[in-house]
Backbone bond lengths (Angstrom), bond angles and torsions (degrees), N, CA, C in turn:
res aa  C-N    CA-C-N  psi(-1)  N-CA   C-N-CA  omega(-1)  CA-C   N-CA-C  phi
1 M - - - 1.457 - - 1.533 109.71 -
2 H 1.307 115.20 136.45 1.484 120.47 -178.04 1.526 108.29 -69.67
3 Q 1.315 116.99 131.21 1.469 124.78 177.44 1.483 110.63 -119.79
4 P 1.360 118.75 97.73 1.457 118.48 176.67 1.514 111.76 -63.02
5 L 1.323 116.08 150.91 1.432 123.43 -177.57 1.547 110.80 -74.90
6 V 1.345 117.52 136.61 1.436 123.81 174.81 1.489 107.72 -127.40
7 A 1.368 117.64 126.64 1.488 121.88 176.77 1.528 108.25 -77.64
8 I 1.345 114.09 132.21 1.484 121.82 -178.48 1.547 108.28 -118.16
9 S 1.330 116.14 131.22 1.448 119.57 178.52 1.520 111.06 -68.58
10 T 1.371 115.33 159.79 1.420 119.52 -178.87 1.557 109.23 -132.82
11 D 1.329 115.01 152.30 1.471 122.54 171.60 1.491 108.47 -93.83
12 V 1.337 114.79 153.37 1.451 118.59 172.55 1.546 109.71 -104.54
13 R 1.295 114.34 118.68 1.489 120.41 -174.36 1.495 110.99 -131.55
14 Q 1.360 115.73 150.17 1.419 121.65 179.76 1.546 110.77 -110.31
15 F 1.313 115.29 118.55 1.475 119.66 174.02 1.549 110.41 -160.48
16 D 1.340 114.47 155.15 1.449 120.95 -178.08 1.556 111.74 56.03
17 N 1.346 117.32 33.19 1.426 124.99 178.31 1.565 113.84 62.35
18 Y 1.365 113.52 23.03 1.431 119.15 175.22 1.509 109.59 -127.30
19 T 1.363 114.93 158.82 1.464 120.92 167.19 1.529 108.68 -94.42
20 W 1.317 116.03 124.12 1.513 118.98 -177.24 1.494 109.92 -114.59
21 H 1.347 116.21 143.56 1.461 125.24 169.73 1.507 104.68 -107.77
22 A 1.306 118.02 111.77 1.478 119.28 -166.78 1.542 111.13 -144.65
23 A 1.303 114.56 161.56 1.489 121.29 174.55 1.544 108.21 -136.47
24 P 1.298 118.06 144.57 1.489 121.84 179.98 1.528 109.44 -62.98
25 Q 1.401 112.76 144.39 1.438 117.77 -176.16 1.492 114.15 -60.93
26 Q 1.361 117.88 -31.51 1.487 121.70 -175.88 1.562 110.39 -56.70
27 Y 1.344 114.66 -39.14 1.502 117.52 -178.59 1.584 109.07 -69.94
28 L 1.314 115.00 -40.42 1.462 117.51 -179.72 1.496 111.52 -68.11
29 E 1.341 116.66 -39.14 1.496 119.94 175.68 1.518 111.08 -62.24
30 A 1.354 116.25 -41.51 1.452 118.32 178.83 1.514 112.83 -66.50
31 A 1.313 116.68 -35.76 1.460 120.45 176.64 1.512 110.59 -59.33
32 V 1.371 114.71 -47.30 1.487 119.11 -177.04 1.550 112.22 -74.00
33 A 1.361 115.15 -51.84 1.475 119.46 -171.91 1.531 110.67 -81.79
34 G 1.319 118.70 -36.57 1.444 122.32 -175.29 1.487 113.97 -88.42
35 A 1.354 117.93 -43.57 1.459 121.10 -176.09 1.532 110.60 -99.62
36 G 1.309 119.05 -17.37 1.458 122.00 -179.67 1.557 112.21 70.40
37 V 1.334 115.95 35.78 1.454 120.91 -178.29 1.553 111.20 -119.76
38 F 1.294 113.59 169.13 1.469 120.55 177.55 1.484 108.42 -100.66
39 P 1.382 117.89 110.75 1.492 120.48 -178.53 1.524 112.59 -75.98
40 L 1.288 114.70 128.79 1.473 121.48 -179.10 1.528 107.88 -119.52
41 L 1.355 116.83 110.79 1.435 120.90 -176.47 1.540 111.77 -72.96
42 V 1.317 115.43 131.87 1.480 121.32 -178.45 1.494 108.66 -105.58
43 P 1.346 119.43 117.55 1.448 120.27 -179.38 1.532 110.28 -64.66
44 S 1.319 117.43 151.00 1.420 122.76 -178.85 1.498 112.45 -89.53
45 F 1.345 114.71 74.12 1.467 123.09 -178.76 1.527 112.53 -109.11
46 G 1.329 117.91 12.53 1.439 121.35 172.85 1.499 114.49 57.68
47 D 1.352 114.90 -134.30 1.466 120.64 -173.47 1.545 111.76 -75.43
48 R 1.328 119.10 2.64 1.429 120.20 172.30 1.531 111.05 -78.00
49 L 1.326 116.94 -10.95 1.446 122.43 177.31 1.513 113.55 -94.48
50 D 1.305 115.81 144.80 1.465 119.36 175.98 1.544 108.80 -92.97
51 F 1.326 117.53 95.28 1.452 119.66 -173.13 1.536 111.32 -69.14
52 D 1.323 119.92 -29.83 1.419 118.18 176.01 1.519 111.67 -66.62
53 E 1.327 118.74 -38.45 1.460 121.37 176.69 1.553 110.20 -62.17
54 L 1.341 115.78 -41.85 1.429 120.87 178.61 1.509 110.82 -61.97
55 L 1.330 117.42 -47.64 1.458 121.36 -173.34 1.563 111.20 -74.23
56 S 1.313 116.51 -15.15 1.426 120.49 173.23 1.504 111.14 -78.66
57 S 1.339 116.54 -20.18 1.455 122.92 -175.26 1.518 113.66 -99.93
58 V 1.325 119.53 -20.59 1.448 124.16 -177.94 1.518 110.49 -112.59
59 D 1.344 115.20 167.57 1.471 118.87 -177.44 1.529 111.73 -121.93
60 G 1.311 115.26 11.16 1.485 120.97 176.64 1.538 109.74 -169.83
61 V 1.370 113.06 165.30 1.430 122.34 176.62 1.507 108.31 -135.45
62 M 1.342 116.37 130.02 1.434 119.87 172.83 1.518 109.93 -121.25
63 V 1.338 117.73 126.60 1.489 122.84 -178.59 1.544 104.67 -108.79
64 T 1.336 114.04 120.38 1.442 120.03 -168.65 1.534 111.76 -88.38
65 G 1.337 114.25 170.22 1.429 119.70 167.06 1.508 112.89 -76.32
66 S 1.366 115.03 168.89 1.481 119.63 -179.06 1.479 108.61 -164.11
67 K 1.325 115.30 159.59 1.472 121.08 172.26 1.511 111.52 -69.72
68 S 1.353 116.77 -27.77 1.484 118.82 -178.26 1.499 111.45 -78.91
69 N 1.334 117.53 164.10 1.440 124.18 -179.35 1.535 109.22 -119.16
70 V 1.340 114.34 153.10 1.485 121.14 176.12 1.537 106.93 -59.77
71 H 1.320 116.11 135.25 1.487 119.55 -176.03 1.532 108.51 -66.90
72 P 1.354 116.76 127.85 1.442 119.94 -175.16 1.546 114.93 -60.62
73 S 1.316 118.65 -22.51 1.450 120.30 177.36 1.525 113.76 -61.45
74 L 1.322 116.91 -15.53 1.482 122.92 -179.36 1.468 110.60 -83.90
75 Y 1.375 118.82 -12.38 1.481 118.72 178.67 1.517 111.41 -139.45
76 G 1.319 117.63 17.59 1.459 122.01 173.13 1.534 113.18 79.83
77 G 1.378 118.33 23.69 1.364 123.34 -179.07 1.520 115.15 -94.18
78 D 1.329 117.42 -172.69 1.439 123.83 -176.52 1.517 110.17 -88.34
79 A 1.302 118.78 111.07 1.476 123.48 -176.03 1.509 110.02 -87.44
80 S 1.327 119.44 52.20 1.413 124.03 179.02 1.515 109.24 -87.94
81 E 1.383 114.95 160.92 1.408 120.10 178.78 1.542 111.69 -63.02
82 A 1.320 115.58 -29.81 1.439 120.38 -178.13 1.529 111.79 -66.20
83 N 1.321 117.68 -23.63 1.469 120.58 179.89 1.544 112.75 -94.94
84 G 1.326 115.97 6.13 1.465 121.97 173.70 1.516 114.73 -84.19
85 P 1.307 116.27 -168.50 1.456 127.84 4.48 1.525 109.46 -78.52
86 Y 1.306 116.83 167.85 1.474 123.39 -176.79 1.515 110.74 -118.55
87 D 1.305 116.76 163.34 1.498 124.54 176.31 1.489 107.36 -146.34
88 P 1.363 117.22 78.93 1.496 119.35 -174.02 1.488 112.75 -63.98
89 A 1.344 118.92 -31.16 1.451 120.49 177.31 1.550 112.10 -62.74
90 R 1.328 115.88 -38.88 1.479 118.32 176.09 1.491 108.46 -67.14
91 D 1.291 120.24 -47.00 1.496 122.42 178.96 1.505 110.53 -51.94
92 A 1.355 116.26 -45.91 1.452 121.32 -176.03 1.525 112.46 -66.52
93 T 1.320 116.50 -14.15 1.485 123.99 -178.27 1.531 110.23 -100.73
94 T 1.326 116.37 -53.62 1.432 120.91 -171.94 1.558 114.83 -69.01
95 L 1.354 115.50 -39.93 1.448 117.22 -177.42 1.519 113.11 -62.88
96 P 1.373 119.37 -50.75 1.500 117.27 174.20 1.503 113.92 -65.10
97 L 1.309 118.55 -32.45 1.482 120.15 178.48 1.488 110.42 -65.19
98 I 1.324 117.95 -41.94 1.461 121.00 178.39 1.497 109.83 -61.07
99 R 1.338 117.23 -47.61 1.468 120.08 -176.18 1.564 109.16 -61.49
100 R 1.317 117.85 -43.75 1.442 121.83 -176.85 1.555 111.19 -67.38
101 A 1.318 114.76 -38.86 1.461 120.11 178.90 1.500 110.44 -60.39
102 I 1.328 116.97 -43.95 1.462 121.24 178.97 1.516 111.41 -66.84
103 E 1.297 116.55 -43.35 1.488 121.62 179.66 1.551 110.50 -60.73
104 R 1.319 116.09 -37.24 1.461 120.94 -176.06 1.516 112.31 -91.11
105 G 1.330 119.11 -3.80 1.446 121.27 177.11 1.541 113.75 74.16
106 V 1.343 115.10 30.32 1.479 121.12 177.61 1.550 107.20 -90.59
107 P 1.369 116.47 128.03 1.474 119.67 -178.58 1.528 112.29 -52.16
108 L 1.330 116.80 140.83 1.425 123.02 -173.69 1.542 111.91 -136.94
109 L 1.340 115.50 129.42 1.486 118.94 174.46 1.535 105.22 -128.58
110 A 1.338 116.15 121.96 1.445 123.14 -175.53 1.519 109.23 -118.85
111 I 1.310 117.54 123.15 1.474 124.39 -170.64 1.508 112.20 -116.67
112 C 1.324 118.27 129.35 1.462 124.34 173.77 1.545 111.74 57.02
113 R 1.331 118.78 -107.26 1.454 120.21 174.09 1.533 110.22 -54.43
114 G 1.322 114.30 -30.71 1.446 119.44 -177.52 1.526 112.02 -64.93
115 I 1.357 121.19 -39.68 1.470 120.82 178.16 1.501 108.55 -66.44
116 Q 1.316 118.51 -32.57 1.469 121.63 179.89 1.540 108.67 -70.71
117 E 1.339 118.33 -39.47 1.484 122.05 178.28 1.577 106.82 -67.22
118 L 1.304 117.61 -38.56 1.492 119.90 178.70 1.511 108.87 -61.17
119 N 1.289 117.53 -45.84 1.461 121.92 -177.94 1.536 112.88 -62.51
120 V 1.361 114.65 -45.42 1.451 119.53 178.72 1.499 112.06 -68.72
121 A 1.362 116.69 -36.77 1.509 119.26 178.69 1.515 111.28 -61.50
122 L 1.346 117.20 -29.08 1.462 121.81 -179.41 1.526 112.48 -102.50
123 G 1.328 117.28 23.13 1.460 120.70 169.94 1.520 116.35 93.34
124 G 1.327 118.43 4.44 1.457 121.50 -178.96 1.501 112.91 -85.85
125 T 1.346 116.71 177.99 1.474 122.39 -179.86 1.519 106.52 -127.01
126 L 1.374 112.08 167.43 1.448 118.31 -178.32 1.544 110.29 -121.68
127 G 1.328 116.24 147.28 1.469 121.61 170.96 1.494 109.70 -96.14
128 T 1.287 119.17 136.33 1.461 122.70 -177.83 1.556 109.95 -106.58
129 E 1.305 114.09 151.42 1.501 121.58 179.54 1.514 110.36 47.60
130 I 1.312 114.92 54.99 1.467 119.13 -173.35 1.511 113.72 -66.32
131 Q 1.334 116.11 -19.16 1.488 119.60 177.00 1.535 111.97 -63.87
132 E 1.355 115.64 -16.62 1.516 117.92 178.37 1.499 112.53 -91.28
133 R 1.310 119.43 -3.64 1.492 121.22 175.74 1.501 110.61 -72.64
134 E 1.310 116.68 143.50 1.449 121.56 177.36 1.508 110.09 -63.33
135 G 1.311 116.68 127.23 1.432 122.17 176.07 1.527 113.10 87.97
136 S 1.324 118.08 -2.50 1.467 122.22 -178.02 1.508 111.15 -85.67
137 L 1.312 115.24 143.19 1.473 120.86 167.58 1.506 111.16 -69.12
138 D 1.342 117.99 161.44 1.448 122.04 171.44 1.521 105.30 -89.95
139 H 1.345 116.60 104.99 1.487 122.92 -177.61 1.530 111.89 -87.36
140 R 1.301 117.79 -0.21 1.471 119.44 -179.21 1.531 111.31 -72.88
141 A 1.343 113.27 156.29 1.468 118.74 177.81 1.503 110.19 -67.15
142 P 1.305 117.90 142.64 1.465 120.88 174.36 1.514 111.91 -61.60
143 V 1.345 117.42 150.13 1.422 119.82 178.80 1.539 109.24 -74.59
144 S 1.324 116.60 121.06 1.434 122.18 -176.89 1.541 109.08 -165.06
145 D 1.333 115.18 149.19 1.422 119.65 174.50 1.515 112.71 -87.49
146 H 1.321 116.82 -0.41 1.465 123.27 -175.67 1.539 109.24 -112.15
147 Q 1.312 115.24 119.19 1.497 120.38 -176.02 1.564 110.38 -60.96
148 D 1.308 119.96 -36.18 1.452 122.61 -177.34 1.525 108.29 -62.10
149 E 1.346 117.64 -36.31 1.459 120.89 179.98 1.554 108.33 -74.39
150 R 1.311 117.59 -41.81 1.472 118.90 179.66 1.504 112.21 -64.36
151 F 1.337 118.13 -34.07 1.462 122.44 -177.85 1.536 113.15 -99.91
152 A 1.298 118.10 17.19 1.454 122.02 -178.56 1.528 111.03 -58.81
153 I 1.317 115.74 142.23 1.459 120.72 175.78 1.512 110.01 -82.17
154 H 1.369 114.98 115.57 1.447 117.98 -170.35 1.546 114.22 -146.27
155 Q 1.304 117.30 -16.70 1.429 123.16 -172.32 1.539 114.66 -100.15
156 A 1.304 117.82 128.04 1.493 122.72 -179.94 1.508 109.96 -82.68
157 I 1.307 117.82 135.04 1.474 121.77 171.86 1.559 107.64 -131.42
158 S 1.301 116.66 157.09 1.446 122.35 -178.79 1.529 108.90 -109.90
159 I 1.329 117.48 124.64 1.446 123.18 178.32 1.549 108.00 -87.63
160 K 1.349 114.00 130.41 1.464 119.99 -177.74 1.541 111.80 -68.67
161 P 1.333 116.50 128.23 1.491 119.09 178.19 1.534 111.49 -57.69
162 G 1.334 117.83 138.24 1.427 121.27 177.24 1.545 114.59 81.06
163 S 1.322 116.43 0.25 1.453 119.87 -176.34 1.555 109.78 -84.53
164 C 1.345 114.17 172.28 1.437 119.94 176.53 1.540 110.60 -58.03
165 L 1.325 115.36 -45.98 1.448 119.43 -177.52 1.543 113.35 -73.25
166 A 1.301 117.28 -18.02 1.461 119.66 173.55 1.515 108.78 -67.22
167 G 1.347 116.42 -29.58 1.464 122.71 175.77 1.503 111.63 -72.44
168 V 1.356 118.44 -19.15 1.441 123.38 -179.61 1.517 110.93 -94.02
169 F 1.347 114.97 -47.98 1.478 119.77 -173.50 1.530 111.68 -105.53
170 G 1.359 117.43 -21.03 1.457 121.79 -163.87 1.506 108.26 90.32
171 A 1.311 118.82 156.02 1.434 123.43 178.69 1.501 110.71 -75.04
172 G 1.313 117.19 157.70 1.488 119.27 179.39 1.513 110.62 114.85
173 E 1.336 113.43 -156.06 1.478 120.02 -172.76 1.533 110.98 -102.51
174 I 1.357 115.13 138.62 1.429 122.16 169.52 1.555 107.38 -133.18
175 K 1.309 116.61 165.10 1.461 119.94 177.44 1.528 110.09 -109.71
176 V 1.335 115.66 139.27 1.461 120.43 -176.11 1.515 110.15 -136.61
177 N 1.311 117.74 175.48 1.480 124.81 175.43 1.524 107.96 -110.28
178 S 1.325 117.10 82.17 1.440 123.62 -177.60 1.519 111.43 -97.42
179 L 1.319 118.34 109.10 1.468 126.63 -170.33 1.509 109.04 -123.77
180 H 1.321 116.44 105.93 1.495 118.29 -177.08 1.509 112.96 -164.75
181 R 1.304 115.93 154.67 1.467 122.33 174.62 1.519 110.21 -103.41
182 Q 1.308 116.62 -20.88 1.468 121.32 -179.51 1.534 109.50 -115.35
183 A 1.313 115.35 164.59 1.466 120.22 177.33 1.495 109.39 -160.13
184 I 1.318 118.55 169.10 1.447 122.68 176.13 1.511 109.80 -61.74
185 D 1.332 115.19 135.16 1.433 121.14 176.00 1.530 105.49 -106.76
186 R 1.379 119.17 -86.56 1.418 122.15 171.83 1.518 111.95 -82.35
187 L 1.288 116.93 125.31 1.485 119.93 -174.09 1.513 109.13 -74.65
188 G 1.341 116.49 138.64 1.460 121.70 174.13 1.542 110.62 -57.50
189 S 1.321 116.42 146.12 1.493 118.32 -173.70 1.494 116.24 -63.59
190 K 1.329 116.96 -22.72 1.471 120.97 -176.36 1.567 112.00 -97.58
191 L 1.358 114.13 7.12 1.471 118.98 -175.12 1.499 110.26 -108.79
192 E 1.339 115.43 152.89 1.451 120.60 168.68 1.495 108.81 -132.10
193 I 1.342 113.72 151.35 1.437 120.56 -173.95 1.552 111.20 -77.36
194 E 1.310 116.28 130.09 1.498 121.32 177.99 1.513 111.78 -101.84
195 A 1.317 120.04 -32.12 1.427 121.79 -175.70 1.534 110.21 -155.22
196 V 1.320 116.24 150.43 1.507 123.37 179.19 1.495 110.49 -134.27
197 A 1.352 116.50 150.68 1.441 120.51 170.37 1.544 111.06 -78.43
198 T 1.303 118.24 176.35 1.424 119.17 -177.94 1.477 113.62 -68.36
199 D 1.344 119.36 -18.99 1.504 123.46 177.38 1.541 111.03 -93.46
200 G 1.310 116.88 7.47 1.455 121.14 179.17 1.527 116.14 88.43
201 T 1.334 118.55 -1.01 1.433 122.55 178.71 1.515 107.74 -64.95
202 V 1.396 114.45 134.59 1.439 119.47 179.53 1.565 107.75 -72.08
203 E 1.328 112.92 127.34 1.441 118.79 -177.45 1.552 113.93 -113.49
204 A 1.341 115.76 -14.37 1.452 118.30 176.15 1.546 108.59 -158.67
205 V 1.335 115.31 149.33 1.462 121.96 178.67 1.507 108.93 -140.77
206 S 1.315 115.80 163.18 1.479 121.80 172.88 1.524 107.06 -138.16
207 V 1.339 116.80 161.02 1.436 121.69 -179.38 1.506 109.00 -90.59
208 K 1.308 116.09 126.23 1.489 121.87 -179.64 1.514 111.60 -63.79
209 G 1.313 116.31 131.48 1.463 121.20 177.40 1.512 113.80 64.60
210 A 1.323 118.80 22.05 1.439 120.72 -178.96 1.537 111.60 -63.38
211 R 1.311 116.79 146.12 1.480 120.99 -178.01 1.529 109.78 -81.14
212 A 1.326 117.65 -10.35 1.501 123.74 -178.55 1.501 107.95 -151.30
213 F 1.312 116.07 173.35 1.451 123.83 175.32 1.547 107.99 -50.97
214 A 1.319 120.13 121.85 1.442 124.95 177.36 1.483 109.62 -145.37
215 V 1.318 116.62 93.48 1.462 122.20 -169.57 1.561 107.49 -133.40
216 G 1.378 113.48 143.99 1.450 120.00 170.31 1.483 108.48 -121.91
217 V 1.342 117.35 140.03 1.470 122.67 175.52 1.522 108.38 -125.49
218 Q 1.326 116.62 146.38 1.453 121.27 -178.05 1.516 110.59 -89.19
219 W 1.281 118.01 -15.07 1.498 122.38 -177.45 1.529 110.40 -93.01
220 H 1.363 114.27 -172.89 1.481 120.46 -171.21 1.515 112.28 -120.70
221 P 1.315 118.60 72.22 1.516 120.92 179.67 1.521 110.63 -63.59
222 E 1.358 119.40 -24.36 1.468 119.70 -176.17 1.540 111.80 -64.46
223 Y 1.358 116.77 -27.74 1.467 117.57 -174.35 1.500 114.05 -66.05
224 W 1.333 116.72 -40.11 1.525 122.11 -173.28 1.522 108.97 -113.57
225 V 1.334 119.52 25.44 1.465 118.34 -175.30 1.510 113.64 -61.36
226 N 1.323 118.85 -25.10 1.500 120.70 -179.40 1.471 113.58 -91.30
227 S 1.374 119.96 -3.73 1.473 120.58 -178.18 1.523 114.68 -134.52
228 D 1.310 119.06 -14.33 1.447 120.83 -177.05 1.578 108.98 -114.93
229 S 1.312 115.77 124.00 1.476 119.78 -171.76 1.528 113.64 -62.30
230 N 1.332 117.18 -38.07 1.453 118.23 177.96 1.488 114.75 -71.55
231 S 1.355 117.04 -32.89 1.454 120.12 172.15 1.514 110.17 -62.83
232 A 1.338 116.53 -42.21 1.455 119.93 -178.19 1.553 109.88 -69.07
233 K 1.313 119.05 -32.92 1.465 121.16 -175.73 1.524 111.94 -63.51
234 I 1.302 117.17 -39.98 1.479 117.01 -177.26 1.518 112.95 -71.35
235 F 1.306 115.96 -33.02 1.480 118.93 177.50 1.552 109.27 -73.38
236 R 1.309 115.80 -36.61 1.471 118.00 177.52 1.537 110.46 -64.20
237 A 1.346 115.72 -41.24 1.475 118.82 178.11 1.531 112.66 -62.63
238 F 1.366 113.93 -41.78 1.459 119.03 177.31 1.540 109.40 -64.74
239 G 1.318 118.21 -46.53 1.423 119.02 -179.99 1.495 113.13 -62.21
240 D 1.345 119.21 -37.54 1.500 120.56 174.99 1.511 110.66 -60.97
241 A 1.338 115.09 -42.14 1.510 116.94 179.63 1.537 111.90 -64.83
242 V 1.333 114.56 -36.20 1.450 117.94 178.96 1.544 111.10 -66.33
243 R 1.334 116.27 -42.25 1.477 119.28 178.28 1.530 111.34 -67.55
244 L 1.273 117.96 -35.06 1.472 122.24 175.35 1.540 109.32 -61.56
245 H 1.311 117.51 -45.75 1.457 122.21 178.62 1.513 111.74 -62.86
246 A 1.347 113.36 -41.51 1.515 116.65 178.15 1.488 111.25 -63.76
247 A 1.325 118.65 -40.75 1.454 122.65 -178.99 1.536 111.20 -65.60
248 A 1.358 114.75 -40.35 1.471 117.68 177.83 1.545 112.09 -62.99
249 K 1.343 115.15 -40.63 1.475 118.99 177.53 1.504 110.26 -63.52
250 A 1.331 118.56 -42.86 1.458 121.76 179.09 1.481 110.94 -62.73
251 G 1.341 115.77 -41.06 1.488 118.09 179.32 1.465 111.35 -64.65
252 A 1.324 118.13 -39.36 1.457 123.08 -179.19 1.533 110.33 -64.19
253 R 1.364 116.32 -41.44 1.459 120.52 177.86 1.505 111.17 -64.66
254 A 1.338 114.68 -40.93 1.503 116.75 -177.52 1.556 110.11 -68.12
255 A 1.331 115.84 -36.82 1.449 118.68 178.65 1.506 112.03 -65.87
256 A 1.339 116.86 -30.85 1.464 120.12 -177.94 1.507 112.48 -79.48
257 E 1.326 117.64 -16.37 1.503 120.57 -177.43 1.499 112.48 -81.10
């Protein structure tokens, strides 16, 4: 089966006396099993990378979740230790990659930290420690030594009628595993809200007038992609958009020959 290439963001981590550029397996598994694509890890080297060359070679971009947060200096926030940890090398890579992918019409799926990077890349801001806001739900993962318990599907969100995700899930309410301390505050000017939690927290966005699928979700569909139908649906929709982009590129090349 043909597997088009999809660029996957990486975190910069220190362990075993090495600096690693890595992504959690759940995202890579979801890319292969859920979207039917070939995940290609992009090292976080910032402007040392030629993003146009990369985007000419791949047919999609996936920006993963992470324990780290977007550095507040990028959106005028409080760069305190309490709002960390941070990964500036990742920020320097994902934000320009997101902008170029949108400009070039390359399909984009941004998950958890990814939706926050998408918002900041397009001029928005983030709210930190949102569980402390009056009237807000506690969106953090429950304390547990078992990942299945931490990532359990439990939170209701409402999909906006007529939105991109309404075409994926249908309009109305679905349940997701949304686990986060931060969330979108001021929405980026090129974004529109796709879904909200019961407390009004933005749970999904799309890019206005995008030339291809360009969606960010605050929850973690990658974790249950092999067993939850809604988790599978978003990766299938992303994979279909990637294959459509690949086919269009192949058609353009054939026409030019």
